[in-house]
Every structure is written in C-alpha cells, then in structure tokens.
N, C-alpha and C positions, 0 to 999 in steps of 0.2 A: 570543510571537506571540499576538495577540488572538484569542480563540475564542468562539463562541456559548456561552451558558450551558448549553444543552441542545439535543439534536437536535430536539425538538418545537418549540422556540422559533425554530429556524432555518428559513428557507424551503427546502423540499426541492428537490433537483435541482442542475443544473449551475451555475445562477447563484449559488446559495448557496455552492457550492464555490469559485467564482471570488472571491467576497467573502472567503471563509474563507482563501484562498491569496493574498490581495493582497500580503502581505509578500514572497512568493516572486516574484510578477510584477514588483514594484517594482525588484528587482535588475536586471531586464533592460529597464528603461524606455527606455533609449536605442535599443536594437534594436527595441523595440515601437513607439516614436515614428516611427522610420524606416519600419517596415512600414505604419503607419497613414498616413504621408505618401504612400507608394506607393499605398495603397488610395484615398486622396483623389484622387490624380492619375488613377487608373483610372476612378473615378466621373465625374470631370470630362470625361475623354475619351469616356465612354459618353454623357454628356449632349450632347457636341458631335457625336457620330457621325452623327445623321440630318440635320444642318443642310446639309452640302454637297449632299445629294440634294434637300433642300427648295429650295435656290437653283436647281438645274437644272430642277426641275419648274415653279417659279413664274416663272422668268425665261427659260427656253428651251423646254421641252416644251409648256406651256399656250399660249403665243403661237404656237408653230410649228404646232400642230394646229387653231388657230383657236377655242379654247375661251375665249379672253379675251385681254386685253392684259397686259403685264408689271406686276407690282406697282409702284405709284408710289413708287419710291425711286431714289436715284442709280444703283444697280446695274442698274436697268432700261434704262439707256442704254449699258451695256457690250456688247461683241461677244459673241454667244452662245458662240462657240468658246472665247473667253477664260474665260467663266464655267465651261464644262465642264472645261477644262484645270485651272483653279485648284481646282475642286471635286474633281477626280480626285486631284490632288496632296494636297489637304487630307485626303481619305479615307485615303491611304497614311500620311500623317504621324500622323493621329489613331489609326489602328489599330496602327501601329508603336509609338507612345508607350504605348498601352493595353496592348499585349503586354509591353513592357518593364516597365511598372508592375506588371502581373499577376505577372511572374516574381519581381520583388523582394518583392512582397507575399506570395506563397506561400512563398518561401524564408525570409523573415523570420519569418512567423507559425509556420512549421514549426520553425524553430530555437527560438523562444520557447517553443512548446508542449512540445517535447522536453526542453529544459533545465529548465523548471519541473516537469514531471511526473517527470523523473529525480530531481530534488532532493526532491520530495514522496515518491517511493518510498523513497529512502534514509532520510528522516526517519521515515517510517511504520515501516520495518523496525527502525530504532533504537528507536522508541517501543515497539513490540511487545516487543522484547527487554528493555526496562526495566520492563515491567509486572510486577506482583508475582506470586509463585507462586500466590497465591489465585486470580488470574485464569487463569493457565495450567492450573491443575488442573481448571478448568471448560471452558475453550475447546477447540475441536477444531482440530487442527493443519491439516487440509485446508482448513477455512474460512479460517484465517489466511493460508495460502498463496494462496488464490484472491483475497483482498483485496489482498495485496502484489503479486502477479503479474497476475492476471486483471483485477481492478477497475481498478488503476492503468493497466494496458495498454490497457483499453478507453477510459479517460479520455484517454490520450495519443492514441490513434487518432482519437477523436472531436474533440479539440481541433485536430488538424492537418487532418482531412479534412472536417469539418462545421462546427465552431464558428466558426472564422475566416472561412470563406466566408459563413456566415450574418450575421456582423457586417458584412461588406461589402455583403451584400444589403439589410440594414436601412438602411445609409447610402444605398444606391441608392434605396430606397423613399422616404426623406425628401427627397432631392434631386429625384427625379422628381415627387413630389407637389407640391413647391413650383413646379417648372417648368410642370406642367400647370395649376395655378392661375393662373400668369402668362400662359400661352398663351390659355386660355379658361375662365373660372370656371364657366360653365354645364356644360360637359362634365366638368370636375373635380368639380363638385357631384354629378353623376350617379354618378361612380365612388365617391365617398364614401358615397352612399346604398346602393350595392351591397356595400360592405365587410362588413357583418354576414353576408352570404351565405357569406363565407369563414371568418370567425373563429368563428362558432357551431359548425359541424361540426368544424372543426379543433380547437377547445378540447375538445369532448366526446369525440372519438375519441382525441385524444392522451392525455387523462386515462386512458382505458381501456387504451391501449397501455402507458402507464407502469406501471399496476397489474400487467398481465400480465408485463411485463419484470422487475418487482421480484420476482415469484414465481419467474420463471425463474432469476434470479441466485441466489436462495436454494436452489433445487433443484440448481443446478450446484455450489454450496458443499457441499451434502450429498454429492453424488457424489464431489467431491474428497476430502472427509473420509473417506468409505468406502474410496476407493482408497488413500489414504495409510495408513489403519489396517491394511488387509489386506496391502498390500505390505510395510509395516514389520514385520509379524509373519508373514512368509511361511512360516517354518519351522513355526510353530504351526498355520497354516492348512492346510498340506499334511499335517502329522502327524495332524490330526484330520479330514482329508478334508472340509474346509469350502469347497473351491474353488467347487463348484456353488452353494452357499448364498450366498456373497458375490457371485458372478457374477449370480445371479438377482436379488438385491437391487439391484445396480448397473444391470442392464438395465431393471428396473422403474422406477427413478428416471429413467433415460434416456428411457424412453417417455413419462413424464409431462412431462419437459422438452421433448420433441418436440412434444407436444400444445400446450403453452404457446407454443412458438416458432411453430407453424403458426397459432395463434389471433392472435398478434401480427402475423404477416405478412398475414393476412386483413384485420385492422383497418387496417393500413397501406395495403394495396391499395385498400380502400374510401375511405380518406382521400384518397389520390392521385387516384382517380377523381372524387371529389366536387369537389376543387379544379380538376381539368381542366374539368369541366362548368361550374362557376361562372366560370372564366376565359373560356370560350366565350360564355356569356350576357352577361358584362360587355363583351367585345369587340364582340359583335354590337350591343348597345345603343348603345355609343359610335359605332360605324361608322354606324349608321342615323341617329342624331341629328346627328352631325358632317357627314354628307353633306347633310342638309337645310340646315344652316347654311352649307355651302359653296355650295350651289345658290342660296341667298338672298343670297350675296355677303358674309356676315358672317364668313367664315373662308376662307382661301386653301387650295388643294389641298395645298400644301407644309406649311401649318400642321397640317392634318389628318393628314398623313403623320407629322410630328414628334410630334403628340399620341399617335397610335397606337403609335409606337415607344416613347415614354415609358411608355405604359400597359403595353406588353409587358414593359418593364424593371421596372415597378412590381409586376407580377404575379409576377416571378421569385422575390422573397423568399418569397411565399406558397407557390409551388410547391416551393421549396427546403425550406421548413419541413415540408411534407408529405413530401418525399423523405427528409429526415433525421430525421423524427420518431421512427422506430424506434430510430435510434442515440441520439437525444436521450433517449428514455425509458430505454434501457439505461444511458446515461451518468448519468442522474439517479439511478437505483437504485444504481449503483456509487458515485456521489458521496455519497449518504447513508451507504453502508457505510463509506466512507473517513472521513467526518466522525465517524461513530459510534465508529470505532476511535481516532481522535485524541482524542475526548472522554473515552475511558476513562482514568481517572487511576490511576496506581500507588498501592497502599496504603502502600508503603514508599518514602519519599523522604528526601532530605537536608533537615534543618531549615534555615530561612533563615540561622541563625547558625552552622551546622555548619562546622568547619574540618578540615583534614587530620589524620589520626590520627598521633601520634608513633610512633617505633619501639617496639613493644610488647616487654616482657620475658616476658609470658605468664601473669600472674596473672589468674585468672578467678573471678568471683563471681556466683552466682545469688541474688538477694535477694527472697525471697517471691514467686516467679514463678508466675502462673497463665496458662494459655493454652487457647483453644478455637477450633477451625476454624469451628464453627457456634454461634450463640448458644444457650446453655443446654446445651451438650454439652462439658464441660471435658475436655481431654486431659492437662494438667498441673495439679496442685493444690498450691499453697503450697510450691514447690520452692526450697530454700535449699541452696547448695553453695559451698564455697570450695576452689579448686584453686591450689596454689602454683606458682611458677615452676619449670619443668623436671619437674613431677610427672606421673606416668602414672596416670590414673584409668580403672578398668574400669567399664563400665556394662552390666548384664545385666538380663534380664527377659523375660517372654513377649511374643510378637508383639502389636502394637497397644497396648503399654503406654505409648508416647510416647518411645521412645529416639531415633528418627530426628528427632522434633520438636526435640530438644535441638540437633541439628546446624543446623537451619533457624534457630533462635533466635540461636545464637552468630554465624552468618554474616549475620544480620539479613535472612533471606529472609522472616521474619515478625517481628512485634513482640509482646511479651507483652500479654495482656489486663490483667494487673496485675503490679506489681513491676518490678525493674530487672535488667539484666545489665551487669556492669562488667568491663572489662579494664584491669588496672593502676590500678584505682580510677576509671576514666573510664566514664561511661554511654555505651554504644555508639551510642545515638541522637543523641549530640551531635557525632559525627564523620562525615566524608563516607564514603559507602558504599564507593566504590572503594578508598580508602585503608585501610578496615577489612578488606575481603575479600582484598586483596592480601597480608595478613599471616596468612591462615588457609589451610592446605592441607587438602584433603579427599580421602581415598581411599575410594571407595564400593564396595559389594558388586557392583553392576552397572556396571562401568567403561565409560565412553563414550569412544571414540576417534573422531577425525574423518577424513574421506576425504581425507587428505593424507599426506605422508611421515612415517616414524617420527620423524625428527629434529624436524619441526615440531610433532608431537604432544607431544614431550618438552619443548620450549621454549615451548609455547603461552602460558604465563603469565610467561615470563622471556625475552623476545626478545633481551636483551643477553648471554645466557649464551654463553661461548666453547666451543670444541671440548674444551678440557681439563676444564671443569666438566661438560660433557655426558658425557665419557668416565668420569669419576669416579662420576657419578650412575648410569650404566648398570652399572658394575662393582659398586657398592654394592647396586643393585637385583637383582643376579644375573641380568641380562638380556643381558650381553655375548655369551654363547654363541649364543643363538638369533638375535640381531640380525645377528651376523657371518655366519650361515648363510643369511640372506635374500638374494635375488637381487642387490639393490643396497645391501645393508647399511642404513645409516641413511636412505638416500634412497629406500628401497622404499616404494611407495604402498600404504597399507592400504585395505581396502574400507570402505564406509559403516558407521559404528559399530564399525569394527575387525573386521568379520565374517571377514576372511581370516586372522585370528590366533586362537589358542586362548584360552580364558578365562584360563589361567595367564599366557600371554604378555601379554595385555592388562593384567592386573593388575600385572605387573612393570614395564611401561611407565608405568603410573599411579604406581607407587612412584618410578620415576626422575623423573617429572615433579614429584612432591612434593619430592624431594630437591633438584632444581634450583631450585625456588622459594625455598628457604631461609626459609620462613615460620616464625616462632617458635611458632605454635600449629598442632597437627596433630590432625585428627579422622579416625578410622578406623572405618568403618561396615561390619562383617562382611566384612573384607578377604579372607578365605580361604574363605568359604562357597561350596560347589559345586565346589571344586577337589579334585583327586586328591591323595593323600599327597605325592607328589614335588613337585608344583607348590606345595602348601601349605607344604612345608618351604622351598622357594626364596623364596617370597613372605615368609615369616616372617623368614628371614635378612635379606632386604632391609629389612623393617620395623624390625628391631633397629638397623640402621644409621641408618634414617630417624628413629627416636625419640630418638636421642642429643641431649641438650641442648635438648630441646623440651618444651613442655607438651602432653600427649597425652590425648585422650579416646578410649578404645577401646570400641566397642560390639561385643559378640560373644556367640555362643552356645557357644563352645568353651572348655572348662576350661583347656587348655594356654595359650591366649591370655590368658584372664582372669587367670591366676596370674602373668603378667608385670607386672601393674599394682601400683603402690604401695598403692593402696586400691581396693576394689571396692564399687560401690553397686548396689542393686537398685531397679528402677523397676517398680512394679506399680499398675495402676489410677490412673496419674498421680501417685503419691506416691513420693518418693525416700527410701530408707533405706540407711545404710551397712551393708555385710555384714561381720559379725564371725565369726571362726573359719573352718573349712573351707567351701569353696563347694559347696553341695549340687548334685547332678546335676539335680534337678528345676528349679532356678532357671535352668539353662543350656539 
C-alpha cells in the first residue's frame, strides 16, 4: 500500500487519512458508488423541493389576492385547483424519494465506513505486533491500546455520523450555488461576497479546536498507559501501598483532560454561534434585496421563495461544518496518530529475496558478533561460538552481561551490529522470519500464558497437535497431575498472564508447549528461577525430556542446571569464554 514518506509531508487530518486509506476504500467501490448515487438523488430531490410551492405562489396565490397576474407561461392558463393538486402530489413524491434516497445513502455510507475502519484496525493491530522489539521496549502499551481501540473507534464514529453527511452537504452546496446563479446572478453575487464572513472565523476557530483536541488525545493516551501499567502490576502496587499515588496521578491527568475538553467545547460553541449570526446576516441581506427586485418586477415571488430555500440549503454545509468541527478536530488528531503508527517501520523484516527456512538440524554458529541497543554502548563484543547438532550449551554470567540478548539474536528479534548468526550454515537474515521462529522453542523465566484454556495455551504454536501428542507432552512436562485436578481439566480457563496458576504450574505448561512444538532448537532462560525445590525438581524432570535430541542453549544461575550441559560458557561484559574445570559459585 502506498504511504506518505513521512507524517510531516502528509496533510494532517482526516482528508490525509482518506487518501492514505484509498486502497481500503477501493475494495468497496461498488457499495460506495451506490451510496453516492443515492446521495445524488437526494440532492436532486432537495433542489426540486421548493418548486411545487413556487408554482402555487406564482400561479394561484399571487393572482388570487390581486398582487399581480400569473407568470406568462402555458401553466398560467391551467385551472388553479389542478395546479394545487399536482403540486401537492409532487411534494409527496419528492419528499418520499428524498427519504428513500437518504435511507440508502446513510446505510451505504455506514457500511462502507464500518467495513473500511474494521479492516484498518485489523491491519494496524497486525502492524503493531510485527514491529521490532526495539520499538516495543520504548512504546507504552496503554498508548498503543488507545490507538488501536480509541483512535480507530473515533474515526469509525466520525466517518459514519459526520464525514459522509458532510460530503453530502458539500454536494448540496455546489448544486445550490449553481441553481442560485441560474435563478438570479445578482442575488447569487451578494451571497458570494458574504462567504468570507463564514470561512475566516470557521478556519481560525477550527484550527484552535484541532490543536486542543490533539493535546486531549495525547492526555488520554497517558491516562490509558498509566492505567494499563498499574493494573498490570496490581500485586506490586498493593504490596507497596502505591494505590493512592497512582490514583492521584490518574486524577491529575483527568483534570487536565477535562480542562482541555471544556476549552474545545467553548471554542466549538463560539464557532456555532458565529455561523448562526453570519447566516442571519446573509439571509436578511438577500431577503431585503430580493424583495426590492420582486417589487420592481425583476423577480417573481415564487423565484424569491426558491432562492431563499436554496440559500438555506447552501448554508447547511457551513452550519454542519461548525456542528461537526469538534469531531473533525478529534478525528484529525486520531488520523495523525494512526498514520504515524503505520509509518513506523519494523527494524527486523524479511529481505526481498528471503525464502522459507529448511527443516533445521540445529547447528548454530555465532561469527564475530557485536551488538548494541544504543549507539556507542556495546552489549556483545566479538562473540564467536559453534554449537553442534543436539549439543547442550550452558551460558552463565552476571546479570546484565548480555545472556538474554543471545536469545533475541537467535530468534532474530534483533540483528547483530556486526557479524553473522548461522543455523546449519545458513545466515538467518536470508530466511523468512516466520519459518525461522517456528523452529525455535523458548522457555523463559517469566512464563506468559494467555487468558484462554490450558489446552489452547499448550497448542498455541502447534494448532495441528492431536490429543495423543498433547497427552504425551503433558506427561513429559510432569503437568498431568495438577491439570487433571483443575475444574475442567484441559478446558479450564486461566486468568490473564496465567495469574490463576502458580509459577511452577505455568512453567510446566510452558515446557509442555515447547515439547508439542517439536522445534529442533531449544532456548531455556532461567527456567526454574523463583521456584520452590519441589516445583524446580518437576520442571527439571520435564526439561530433561524436552532436551532430548535437540540443540539446547541453557541460561542459568544454578549449578545443578549448568552441570547438565555438554559445555559451559561464561559471558562477562559482553565477551564470551568457555568455562574449563569446575564451575565456580561466583560465576553462577
């Protein structure tokens, strides 16, 4: 999809978003064309709406009250009752067709708006998930949630309730302007001269409303980030008695958001009032001059009525713009935030010529690898390492020495600053990410389970696993006992992040998940840290089953675990060295 080169180069606001999302809109061009067809019919009916009344005034009422003779046309010879009857029927038909067109217009535009925004939300969520870990380490989860749910939701509501009606109003403005020029160019010229009275205050006030709304959206993102952070760490918050601290900060941000919201509403009310006054001034000027033309015989009473009706219809887009300017300003700010997120490119992507990875045997090689998260602050320095197929490598070292970075590099969550990482002699940057990561299982110290059933958590990365494979994995992971004791067994729902299970139970489910995946490469990052002796023993028994016939990198601080490795390496200050002789307690 074609995208602007940068947010600054794109025109801010909703119209930029519409251009940005043109490929999505094109998918629904048939429905959109039908909706615009209904819109055109509605505009046409609105243009015809005052004409039956014009005929009654010019050919029936004016002659009847003695204010003049009928306009000199063939209709002037018709029976007055026939003119009234035909005009009444015409009004019913015109308003009926206009109502029908309005129905199909609103339903069609609502369907297009909802379908497009739903697709955009899905793609935005997918895009955020594909962004690199370097992005997610800096981003705030609450802000991302607001962009996916709040900003997209605001755009959806705006597109359905305001944008499409505004498009219709603009079409009405163009048609009415043309008809007013056709009816009487002098009156139309007067209206054109008065137009700056609308656009100047509208432009200035809308610009201020947009700025306030942009600040309010940022404030709401901060509030969402704060709420997400505190709720996600509720155990820590309550343990440290930080409830009042977080609540005070949240309320403080809320008060600032309230002030910005009130300021936006005041500006909006001022704008609407200004437009109402300008509408009154313009209508009065046209009425005064049009009446003079009528008295001079240069304009019929019916024509003046039609002109005033068109003038009222032409003013409606300007009144609608004032009415919806608050929503437009918020939608503009949300549109900028959505575009900004789409423009954020992942650091780690498939190269253009990348192909699917073959089935790996598990030989891993680090070839003079350097890595740094920030320029000038190296984490790994000239790391070279060869791991044979089926070999178990222990990796020990003090906290912050770069052990976990090894995991990210093998899974290609990051790319080396210098050097290469090869699996079976293949540079991992030359294969597709999905096919690479599918062949690497990772069991972390802080195991994350999802708020779904135990079964779905186990088969998360292996959807085709049958009941027999799941049962063997559970038995090998020493998890059968506690799973059978759960209320619904494998179908028991676990809480968010697996909070309803103990640390040892979560870890054994993670081991079962790794066994089911049958990946040839296994990475274990402190798999028993924080567990009591009984749970550590059960997890270790499961790990021994898991490590069979696999290439394993075991990161640990525990001597018992490190001694299971074929070779042990020490990582200190970013440099790797093989450990010879007994493993000293200080290293672990």
